[in-house]
C-alpha positions, 0 to 999 in steps of 0.5 A: 759138696754133692756132685749133682751131675753124678746124681743126675746120670744115676737118675737117668740110669734108673729111669732107663731100668724103669726103677722110677721111685729111685729115679724120682728120689735122685731127681728130687734130691737134685732140685732140693739142692739146686732149685734152678736146675731146669733139667732136673726138674723136667726129668723129675716130672717125666719120671713121675708122669711115666710111673703114673701112666704104668701104674694107673696113678692114685685114682679119682677118689684118692686124688681128690683126698690128696689134693684137698689135703695138700691144699690145707698144707700149702695154706698152713705153710704160707709164711714158710716158703722152704716148707711150702716148696717141699710140700708142693714138690713131693705132692707133685711126684704123686700128681705130676699133672696138677697144673694148679699145685705146680703154679704154687711151686713156681710162684714159691720159687719166684719168691725165693729168686729162683727164676730158672726153676720158676720158668721150668715149673710154670712151663710144665703147668702151662703144658698141662693146662694152656688156660692157666693164666697165672702160670703163663704170667710166671712163665713170661715174667721168669723168661724176661728175667732170664732174657729169654725175650723171643721165647716169652713173646711166643708164649704170650702170643699163644695164650693171650687169646684166652684172656685178652683184657687181662691187665697183667698180660697187657703190661707183660706185653709192654715190657716185652716190646720195650725190651725188644726195642732196646735190643734192636738198638743194641743190634744196630750199634753192633752192626756198624762195626761188625762181629769181630769188633763186637767180640771185643767186649765178651759180655756184651758179645755174648748178650747179642749173640743170644739175640742172634744179631752179630752176623754181618758178613760171610766171614762172620757166619763161617766164624760163628758156625765153626765155633757152634760145631765145636760146641756140638762136638763137645755136646752132641745131644744138645739140640739147641746147637744145630737149631742155632746153626740152622737159624743162622743159615735161615735168617742171615744167609737165606740158604733154606736147604742148609738150614733145613738139614741143620733143623732136621738134625735138631729135630732128631735130638729133640723129637718132642719139640714141634717148633723144630718140625715147624721150621724144617716145613718152613724151609721146604716152603721157602724152597718151593716159593723159589722154585715157583718163582724161577718157573714163573719167569720162564713161562713153564707149564708145570707152574700150576703143578708146582703151585698145587703141590705147595698148597698140598704141602702146606695143608699137610704141614698145618694139619700136623701143627694144629694137631700139635698145638690145638689151642693155637688159633693162629695156626688154625686160621693159616690152616683154614686159608689153606683149605679155602684155597684148595676148595675145602670149604667145610674144612675151612669153616670149621677152622675159621669158626675156631680162629675167630677166638683170636683177637688178632685174627678175628676180623679176617676170620669173619671175612674168610667165613663170609667168602666160604659160606658164599661159595656154598651159596649160604648167602645170608650166613655169608653176609652176616660174617661180612657184617661182623667183619665190618663191625669188629673192633669198633674202630676206623677200618683202613680203607682197603679192608673196608672196601674189600668187605664192601665188595664181597657183600655186594657180590653176595647180595647180588648172587642172593637176588638182592639186586638193590642191596648189591647196587647200593654197596657198589655206589658206596665203594664208588664214593670212596674209589671209583677205580676199585677193581671192576665195581663201576662196570658191575654197578653199571651192568646191574642197574641196566639189566641185573646181570653180572 
């Protein structure tokens, strides 16, 4: 039996020596022997990508000819999965960024029940083209089979904005929700007895631990951290282990200082993982929040400076996050809010104009766009955005949101010199809630002399 660990080590050594052809052949040999070897698949991709960067690739014309040829070969092999697998894998050695062919490879691996291999290839396909919906479906489905529910949900949340009406994606969302609900029930059952009791059933304990639900007491935390540290001693380059420790301190103990140090250790081991950098920043934000809360209770005059420093840090963090993941509209929404709070209206408008593409952030983005345009005294544009926020979704708005939109529109209309429209909106608010903010006093003033 071939020792693939030895092959992998030789492949790594060949890559370090920039002997990319030899490294490629070794990694290709491994994935042929072990189709579910995710590490080898990603190393094969990295090797081929690096070779293309250094040699310039095959060129546009030759690339188009090669792509046409492989399409014909894949079509001819549609009833022969093993041959199809071989064709796709070898072609991607020359064209590693081809998301379409990589999706075919992932689909073929799925058909052969190689779910880990499917996950690795579809993840690479999505990385090359975030709008590749077929690859997204394969990735989420494979992660579901591998019980990586949280990862699957994060991916689905990021890409569903590109195809909000896709029925397959909607079904995957329902499947994920059902699985997460089942996991929650499992968590509650284990929580009643505690960590050590759940450990009596090792298989069940392992499943629960993957979901991060076993830690109940300080002793539980210490026991898990001790075991994970022992694992880290045996696997010092595995970023997943310090991340698990960091997650425990962040989510269970709320010790954000300790969590930040562990996330930093994980990030150093996996510098390409932007999510780990996010977590380092999240810890810093939580620590700033705690400092602000303490200072606010004492009435210290440095409170304003602390709040400004927090805002500056959040802007810096989300600018980096958006640069790492420019298609994540939820991140753009958060960055837009921070820009708005700091008075950077044009930058805020730019982010919100992108964030409206996310169905989950559409209404809020229109509201913020209205407020930002209103600050710039572009009142017609502001009112248009408020109107869109009111109309968005076609459903019934909760009262608090509706009254907020009407209030902003009333102020906007009055500032634009449209006193009658402002009063009419104010009265609509009063019909719903006469005590809403200062609307009653404003309507009275506007009606009496037209001054706010």
